[in-house]
N, C-alpha and C positions, 0 to 999 in steps of 0.2 A: 752389367751392365752390358746391354745389350745395342753397340753400336756396329754398323756395317761396314766391312774392308773392303772393297775388290779392287784387285793389284793384277797389272799385266796379263789382263783376260784376253784369249785370244780363242777366236772359233772360225772353223771352213767348214764347208758343206761339198764334199766330194773334191775334188781339182781345181774349184773355182778359186775368186778371190774373197781370201778373209772376212767373214761377216763384222767381225770384233778384232782391231787392229793391238793389243796391248791396252785396253780399257782400263782405268783408273777413276775409282768412285770411292768415297767417305760420306756414307751419312752416319749422325751422330746418336748415340741415345736419345729415343724419346722422341725423335726429330720427323719429319714428315716431308720427303723428298720426291721431288716430281720428275722423271727421266721425258724428256721432250724432243721430237727432233721428227722428220720427214719418216713417210713411208721405205722402210728398205733400209735404213741408218744402223739399224740392231736393235732396237728396244725392246723386240720380242723374245730375242735370242737372248741379251741379257735376264731378261726375267726368268726364262726358264731355265738358264744354267744353274740361275738361284735356287728355284723352287728345286732344281734336283733332277727335273726332266730331260735334259741335256747334259752329257759330258763336254768341257772344255779343252782346248786343246793345248793350253799351255794357261798360265795363272793361278790367281789363288780368288775364295773367298773364304772370308772369317765374319762369325757372328758373335760378337765380344770375342770371349777367348776358346772358342772353337772352330777349327780349322772345319769347313764344309766341302770347300772344293782346294786340292794345293797336290804337288808332287807325291803320286800315288795313292790319294787321299779321293774318295769320290762319296760322302754320305747317301744313303738312298732318302728320296724325299720325307718317308715316313718317321726318319729321326731327327729331322732339319728343325724339329720347332719353329716352321713356319706357316703361317694363314694365310692364305688364298681367298681372295675376291675375284673370281671369273666376269669376264664379258655376262651380262643378260642371268646374272645371277647363279644359273646351273643349280636350282635346288631340285631332292630326290621327290620326283612327284608323287612317289606311293606315300612317303611321310610327311606325318603332321610339322607343322612350322616348330613347334618344341621339342620332336625327334629330331629334324634337321637342326636344329641349335646345337641339340646334343651328341651329336656324331659322335664328334672328335670326343668325348671326355670319357673315355675309357679306362679302365681301373678307377675310377671313385664310385662309391655307394649310390644307390637310387636317391637318398636325400640330398645328397650334396650336386647331383647331375639335376634335380631340380631346382633347389636353389642356386647356380650356376646360371640354368637357362632363364631365371625368372630374371636375375639381375641383367641379363644381357638383353631382354627383352624391353625390360625397362631403360635400360640403356639407348637401346636405336629407336624409344618411343612407341613400342607395340605391344605395351603389357597389355595380358589379354587375348593375346591371339595365336596363344599355343595349340589350339585345338584344331587350329584353320586348315586346312589345304593350302602347298600353292599356289592352285589354281584360282583361288579364291579371292589373293592378293593380286593389287595393281604393282606395274611393274618397277616401281619406286620402292613400294614395302618387301617385295622378292629381293631386293638389293640391300634393303636394310638387314633382311634376314639371313643374307649370303654374310654380311659383315657381322650378325653376331656369334655366327656359327664361326667363322676365321676367329675371334675375338675368345670364345668360350672357351679354349685349353690354353689362356693366357702366351701365346707363341713370343717367341723372341723378336720376331720380325714379321710384317703381313705386308703381302704384295697384293696390290689393287691393278688389274689388268683391263684399262681402259673400261672401269666397271659403271659408268654412264651413259655411253654411246648410244645405247639403245632408247633411252628416255628423251623427251621434249625440253627444247630450252628451259621453260619456267622450270619444270621437276627436276631438271639438274642442278643447276641454281641451289635451290634449298638443300637438294640431298646432297652436294660438296660441303655446304656447312654443316652439315648433321655429321656427317662422315670424319671433318674432319674434329668435331667436338667431343664425338664418343672414342676418336683414336688418342685425344688429349686425355681425356678422361682415366683410360688406359694405361697412358705413359708409354705406349708400344711405339715401337721404330715401324717406319710404315714408307711404303716403295710405288710410287702411282708412275704406272705408264700411261703414257696419253701422248695423242699428235693434237691436241688443243693449245694452242697457245694462252687462252684466257682461262682455263682450268689449270693448268700449272701455277700461274701470276698467281691466281686468287686464293689457291688451294693449299700450296705448299711452302713451307718453310725455308726448303734447298730447291734448285732448278737446276737440274744438270741437263744440258743441251747435246745432244750427239752427231755426230756430222761423220759418214762415212767411217763406222765402228769406233769413234773416239769421244772422249768429254770434250766438245770445244771449249767449254765454261762451265763451271759450275759455282754460283753464286745465289744471295739470297733476290726477290724478285724484283725488287728495289734497285740493286745495285744491277741485274741482268738488263733490268729495262733500261735504266737512266748509264751505266758505264757497260755496253756491253763490247767485249773484246775485239770485234773485227765488222767490218760492213754487214756482212752474210748474217750473223748474228742479229745485229740490226735488226736487219730488214724483216728474219724471220720470226724473232720475239713477239715484232708489233711494229705498226706502221712508220716508216722513217723516208725522211727528207734527205738524200742523199747527193751533196753538191759537190764536185772537184772545185777545189781553193789554192791560193797560192797564198805564203804565209809571209808577211812583213816583220823585220827583225825585232818589232815591240811585241810580236805574239797575235796579232791581229790577221783574222782569216778574209781574204779578197774573193767574193763569190759574186752570182750572178743574183743574190739576194742582198747586196751591199758588205761592207766590212764587218764582220763580227767576233766578239771576243771569246779567245779558247779558253775552256775549262783547265785544261792544262795541256798547254801548248809545249809538242816536242822538240827536246834540244837537238838543233842542227834541221832540224826539217822546213824544209822550204815550200814542199807541196803534197798535196795527199785530198782525202774524200773527206769533206764535212758532213757529220751526221747531224740533223735535226726531227725533233719528235714534229708533229701536225698541230699538237697543241704549244708549241712554241711560236707560231705563226699565227698573226692576228690579219684582218681583212681593216683596211682604214681607207680614210678618201684619198683621190689619187694624190692631191697636192700635199699630202701631211709630211712632214719633216721626218727623216729616214728611212721610207718608205720607196720600193720599186713600182712601178707599174705594171699590171698584166691583167688580163683577159679569162674571163670565168669561162671554163671547157666543160664539166660538170658538176651537177651534186648530187651526191647520195645522203637521203632522207632517211635516219634512224628513230626520231624520237625523240630521243634525249639530246644529243648531237645531229650534224651532218658533215658529212666530210667535202667538201669545196675543192673543187681541184681547180688550178689555177697556172696558163701558162704566163711564162715570163720570159723577157728579150735575155738571150745569152745561155737558155738553159735549155736543151731540148726536150727534155720530159718535165711535163706539166707538174707542179708541185702539190702537195694534198695540205690543207687546213682544216683540222677540226675545229667547230663554229658550236657554241652552247648558243640556244635560244633562238631568239628571229633569225632569218638569213636578209641582211641587208643590200644582198645581191641577186642576182640571177644568171642562169648560162648566156654568152655574149657579153654581157655588160664588164665596164672597165672598174678595176679596184684598184687600190693601192695593197702592199701586202710588207708586213712590218714582221722583225723578228724579236721576240724578248729571249733574256736570258743567255746565258752560255751556248758556245757549239762545241761537239767531239770533234777531235781531228785524227784520222786514220790515215796511215801510211796508205 
């Protein structure tokens, strides 16, 4: 089984601060994990160490029962059985599609190379494209061929380095789904490095948020979004409404949006920061029971929904409310705001 285990990984460049600070990460065999974080957090350094392109200062990397990085161990990239899908495909321009896909199939006879190449082209939805040249393909097709090339040698791990960056948003959405399906069809363990929150949450089985060279939280997309470990993670992985709160003995949080039930009241904590998601807030009539009143300061319309910001008394920062369907209010108008569901409290 090809589970990925990264333990205590540390890396510095020159005499500067370490880019990775004892990073820990486990990806179960056959899972697709996304490494998500802001620029400079260490995502690319992690990928390059796993691939074998950089030496770690300390720590270990294991793939199944094989040690790739460890004390006195640094397997060269060609011995790691790792497939890589780089940004923008990076196909060999002088080789046909079929020869690109077959590039890593050394040590197999011609008939097996042809069979495996055709199998991979079928898998990525490009059967019959083998005789074409890379410049005859669209950007999305080139990325599919790059994935087919990475999967052809049956690697123990596939690394995807922000592979959708150069594509337009509509193409990215469809290609993410196709890549996920292809990885699942082969049972490959995969690591997707990205700075795109939507991409990570919609594509991966697990999402590891990296902050200052460490994994701040690794969880399923649903748990990461619904129960983030701290307010920074909450705000980084999605739109968040953060409110200062005091906590009553019965576990109710008192906030600028009124009293709110808590999902898991922390023992002994009497003040903190309440986390809500914009979809938990509702626009209501100004005289509605349980609502607080405010003034609409801005509206950002996205087609499928809109984000309405409302200034409420007792809170310096306008709160964001996600609204689906017709907008009941406009900028400058008074509205009521009501909270649905439980809030999450952080110290």
